[in-house]
MDTraj code that builds the backbone (N, CA, C; nanometers):
import mdtraj as md
import numpy as np

residues = "MET LEU ALA THR THR SER ARG GLY ALA SER LEU LYS THR ARG LYS PHE ALA VAL LYS TYR GLY GLU TYR ILE ASN ARG GLY ARG LYS THR ILE GLU LYS ILE VAL LEU GLU ALA ARG PHE LYS GLY PHE ARG LYS ILE ALA VAL VAL LYS GLU GLN LYS GLY SER PRO SER VAL ILE GLU PHE ILE GLN VAL GLU PRO ASP GLY SER TRP LYS TRP LEU PRO GLU LYS VAL GLU LEU".split()
xyz = np.array([
    [-3.2331, 3.8684, 6.1249],
    [-3.3459, 3.7832, 6.1577],
    [-3.4263, 3.8531, 6.2670],
    [-3.5551, 3.8426, 6.2560],
    [-3.6449, 3.8979, 6.3557],
    [-3.6690, 3.7921, 6.4624],
    [-3.6699, 3.8318, 6.5877],
    [-3.6905, 3.7375, 6.6973],
    [-3.8111, 3.7794, 6.7799],
    [-3.8865, 3.6815, 6.8268],
    [-3.9985, 3.7047, 6.9162],
    [-4.0106, 3.5825, 7.0061],
    [-4.1110, 3.5820, 7.0924],
    [-4.1304, 3.4708, 7.1851],
    [-4.2715, 3.4159, 7.1698],
    [-4.2968, 3.3075, 7.2409],
    [-4.4341, 3.2597, 7.2504],
    [-4.5090, 3.3581, 7.3411],
    [-4.6392, 3.3501, 7.3425],
    [-4.7185, 3.4422, 7.4243],
    [-4.6941, 3.4173, 7.5729],
    [-4.6966, 3.5245, 7.6504],
    [-4.6834, 3.5142, 7.7946],
    [-4.5469, 3.4641, 7.8390],
    [-4.4439, 3.4974, 7.7639],
    [-4.3099, 3.4476, 7.7949],
    [-4.2529, 3.5149, 7.9200],
    [-4.1673, 3.4420, 7.9888],
    [-4.1023, 3.4942, 8.1091],
    [-3.9962, 3.5970, 8.0705],
    [-3.9524, 3.6735, 8.1681],
    [-3.8477, 3.7723, 8.1456],
    [-3.7195, 3.7049, 8.0978],
    [-3.6883, 3.5902, 8.1535],
    [-3.5689, 3.5152, 8.1141],
    [-3.5738, 3.4794, 7.9646],
    [-3.6878, 3.4350, 7.9176],
    [-3.7034, 3.3986, 7.7767],
    [-3.6962, 3.5213, 7.6874],
    [-3.7587, 3.6308, 7.7290],
    [-3.7533, 3.7540, 7.6498],
    [-3.6104, 3.8068, 7.6393],
    [-3.5348, 3.8021, 7.7499],
    [-3.3954, 3.8471, 7.7461],
    [-3.3128, 3.7611, 7.6518],
    [-3.3399, 3.6313, 7.6491],
    [-3.2698, 3.5423, 7.5576],
    [-3.3021, 3.5786, 7.4130],
    [-3.4283, 3.6043, 7.3834],
    [-3.4707, 3.6350, 7.2464],
    [-3.4082, 3.7649, 7.1962],
    [-3.3889, 3.8616, 7.2847],
    [-3.3286, 3.9895, 7.2453],
    [-3.1887, 3.9668, 7.1903],
    [-3.1158, 3.8699, 7.2443],
    [-2.9795, 3.8412, 7.1994],
    [-2.9771, 3.7724, 7.0631],
    [-3.0885, 3.7159, 7.0212],
    [-3.0919, 3.6333, 6.9009],
    [-3.1088, 3.7125, 6.7718],
    [-3.1645, 3.8293, 6.7790],
    [-3.1863, 3.9100, 6.6593],
    [-3.2640, 4.0344, 6.6967],
    [-3.3106, 4.1096, 6.5973],
    [-3.3942, 4.2251, 6.6293],
    [-3.5226, 4.1722, 6.6928],
    [-3.5499, 4.2174, 6.8134],
    [-3.6601, 4.1619, 6.8926],
    [-3.7849, 4.2483, 6.8817],
    [-3.8991, 4.1825, 6.8684],
    [-4.0263, 4.2530, 6.8826],
    [-4.1073, 4.1815, 6.9900],
    [-4.1697, 4.2606, 7.0733],
    [-4.2504, 4.2075, 7.1818],
    [-4.3743, 4.1386, 7.1249],
    [-4.4010, 4.0171, 7.1663],
    [-4.5142, 3.9405, 7.1144],
    [-4.6454, 3.9934, 7.1676],
    [-4.6553, 4.0088, 7.2986],
    [-4.7806, 4.0550, 7.3566],
    [-4.8958, 3.9675, 7.3116],
    [-5.0009, 4.0294, 7.2606],
    [-5.1179, 3.9559, 7.2111],
    [-5.1176, 3.9387, 7.0598],
    [-5.0074, 3.9718, 6.9963],
    [-5.0009, 3.9646, 6.8500],
    [-5.0100, 3.8200, 6.8022],
    [-5.0813, 3.8013, 6.6938],
    [-5.0878, 3.6706, 6.6290],
    [-4.9623, 3.6519, 6.5441],
    [-4.9397, 3.5305, 6.5009],
    [-4.8268, 3.5043, 6.4107],
    [-4.8435, 3.5844, 6.2821],
    [-4.9669, 3.5981, 6.2342],
    [-4.9908, 3.6751, 6.1120],
    [-4.9445, 3.8200, 6.1280],
    [-4.9698, 3.8797, 6.2441],
    [-4.9264, 4.0180, 6.2678],
    [-4.7743, 4.0266, 6.2794],
    [-4.7134, 3.9256, 6.3388],
    [-4.5672, 3.9220, 6.3471],
    [-4.5084, 3.9129, 6.2061],
    [-4.5683, 3.8299, 6.1208],
    [-4.5223, 3.8149, 5.9827],
    [-4.5358, 3.9481, 5.9074],
    [-4.6470, 4.0174, 5.9241],
    [-4.6643, 4.1483, 5.8587],
    [-4.5562, 4.2458, 5.9027],
    [-4.5267, 4.2467, 6.0315],
    [-4.4234, 4.3358, 6.0827],
    [-4.2862, 4.2979, 6.0263],
    [-4.2599, 4.1683, 6.0161],
    [-4.1331, 4.1224, 5.9585],
    [-4.1201, 4.1671, 5.8132],
    [-4.2272, 4.1519, 5.7359],
    [-4.2251, 4.1954, 5.5951],
    [-4.1998, 4.3440, 5.5843],
    [-4.2667, 4.4221, 5.6693],
    [-4.2510, 4.5672, 5.6685],
    [-4.1063, 4.6066, 5.6971],
    [-4.0406, 4.5319, 5.7861],
    [-3.9028, 4.5621, 5.8229],
    [-3.8009, 4.4951, 5.7312],
    [-3.8480, 4.4142, 5.6351],
    [-3.7595, 4.3528, 5.5382],
    [-3.6975, 4.2201, 5.5801],
    [-3.7531, 4.1548, 5.6812],
    [-3.7003, 4.0267, 5.7270],
    [-3.7652, 3.9121, 5.6511],
    [-3.6861, 3.8075, 5.6244],
    [-3.7376, 3.6885, 5.5563],
    [-3.7526, 3.5706, 5.6513],
    [-3.6905, 3.5792, 5.7701],
    [-3.7024, 3.4725, 5.8694],
    [-3.7347, 3.5311, 6.0058],
    [-3.8110, 3.4530, 6.0809],
    [-3.8472, 3.4908, 6.2170],
    [-3.8074, 3.3745, 6.3080],
    [-3.7410, 3.4066, 6.4170],
    [-3.7088, 3.3068, 6.5190],
    [-3.8093, 3.3235, 6.6328],
    [-3.8793, 3.2159, 6.6660],
    [-3.9767, 3.2184, 6.7748],
    [-3.9188, 3.1359, 6.8896],
    [-3.8868, 3.2036, 6.9998],
    [-3.8291, 3.1361, 7.1161],
    [-3.9440, 3.0906, 7.2052],
    [-3.9517, 2.9605, 7.2259],
    [-4.0563, 2.9034, 7.3112],
    [-3.9934, 2.8614, 7.4427],
    [-4.0763, 2.8496, 7.5449],
    [-4.0229, 2.8192, 7.6771],
    [-4.0933, 2.7014, 7.7426],
    [-4.0250, 2.6495, 7.8422],
    [-4.0822, 2.5447, 7.9252],
    [-4.0371, 2.5724, 8.0680],
    [-4.1323, 2.5798, 8.1589],
    [-4.1047, 2.6074, 8.2996],
    [-4.0266, 2.7373, 8.3197],
    [-4.0605, 2.8388, 8.2406],
    [-4.0009, 2.9709, 8.2582],
    [-3.8645, 2.9925, 8.1962],
    [-3.8123, 2.8927, 8.1237],
    [-3.6810, 2.9057, 8.0599],
    [-3.6928, 2.8754, 7.9110],
    [-3.6081, 2.9396, 7.8288],
    [-3.6099, 2.9094, 7.6854],
    [-3.5857, 2.7604, 7.6631],
    [-3.6650, 2.6989, 7.5754],
    [-3.6491, 2.5551, 7.5543],
    [-3.6262, 2.5178, 7.4075],
    [-3.6823, 2.5942, 7.3165],
    [-3.6676, 2.5620, 7.1749],
    [-3.6835, 2.6893, 7.0917],
    [-3.6117, 2.6940, 6.9801],
    [-3.6284, 2.8032, 6.8840],
    [-3.6844, 2.7413, 6.7575],
    [-3.7990, 2.7921, 6.7133],
    [-3.8595, 2.7488, 6.5879],
    [-3.8525, 2.8653, 6.4901],
    [-3.8530, 2.8329, 6.3618],
    [-3.8318, 2.9347, 6.2599],
    [-3.9485, 2.9424, 6.1625],
    [-3.9758, 3.0643, 6.1181],
    [-4.0797, 3.0906, 6.0186],
    [-4.0128, 3.1539, 5.8977],
    [-4.0435, 3.1031, 5.7785],
    [-3.9970, 3.1605, 5.6525],
    [-4.1058, 3.2535, 5.6005],
    [-4.0680, 3.3783, 5.5726],
    [-4.1626, 3.4779, 5.5210],
    [-4.1339, 3.4983, 5.3728],
    [-4.2342, 3.4768, 5.2903],
    [-4.2193, 3.4936, 5.1454],
    [-4.2543, 3.6371, 5.1054],
    [-4.1982, 3.6852, 4.9941],
    [-4.2261, 3.8221, 4.9499],
    [-4.3746, 3.8503, 4.9247],
    [-4.4513, 3.7461, 4.8884],
    [-4.5937, 3.7668, 4.8611],
    [-4.6785, 3.7721, 4.9890],
    [-4.6140, 3.7578, 5.1055],
    [-4.6872, 3.7646, 5.2316],
    [-4.7208, 3.6297, 5.2909],
    [-4.7022, 3.5226, 5.2145],
    [-4.7284, 3.3902, 5.2697],
    [-4.6138, 3.3542, 5.3643],
    [-4.6373, 3.2564, 5.4489],
    [-4.5354, 3.2148, 5.5443],
    [-4.5548, 3.0678, 5.5791],
    [-4.4487, 3.0074, 5.6309],
    [-4.4587, 2.8673, 5.6734],
    [-4.3582, 2.8426, 5.7848],
    [-4.3946, 2.7480, 5.8714],
    [-4.3025, 2.7029, 5.9753],
    [-4.1973, 2.6169, 5.9080],
    [-4.0709, 2.6391, 5.9401],
    [-3.9641, 2.5565, 5.8867],
    [-3.9447, 2.4350, 5.9757],
    [-3.8999, 2.3226, 5.9178],
    [-3.8847, 2.2000, 5.9973],
    [-3.7684, 2.2068, 6.0962],
    [-3.6726, 2.2966, 6.0740],
    [-3.5575, 2.3065, 6.1630],
    [-3.5994, 2.3649, 6.2976],
    [-3.5494, 2.3042, 6.4039],
    [-3.5710, 2.3529, 6.5401],
    [-3.4394, 2.3443, 6.6133],
    [-3.4189, 2.4346, 6.7075],
    [-3.2998, 2.4309, 6.7908],
    [-3.3459, 2.4050, 6.9336],
    [-3.3110, 2.2879, 6.9852],
    [-3.3439, 2.2537, 7.1231],
    [-3.2397, 2.3175, 7.2139],
    [-3.2852, 2.3813, 7.3196],
    [-3.1932, 2.4483, 7.4120],
    [-3.1767, 2.3712, 7.5412],
])
top = md.Topology()
chain = top.add_chain()
for i, resn in enumerate(residues, 1):
    res = top.add_residue(resn, chain, resSeq=i)
    for name in ("N", "CA", "C"):
        top.add_atom(name, md.element.get_by_symbol(name[0]), res)
traj = md.Trajectory(xyz[None], top)
């Protein structure tokens, strides 16, 4: 699974995301660019670690389809 964070994530959140899967730095990338990178690397799911007050708070998931389409999955992991 590919892991990334929300934009402007704290160091604590980025370190957490690295443990979750192959990590790519979000920076200014849009979700569409993250999805393209996931497809290129052969990933079908992306974990997006979001934060609240500088700490990881929730992990949301994106399903990447072979045709390039993608959707947010309803499953979330509250931390």
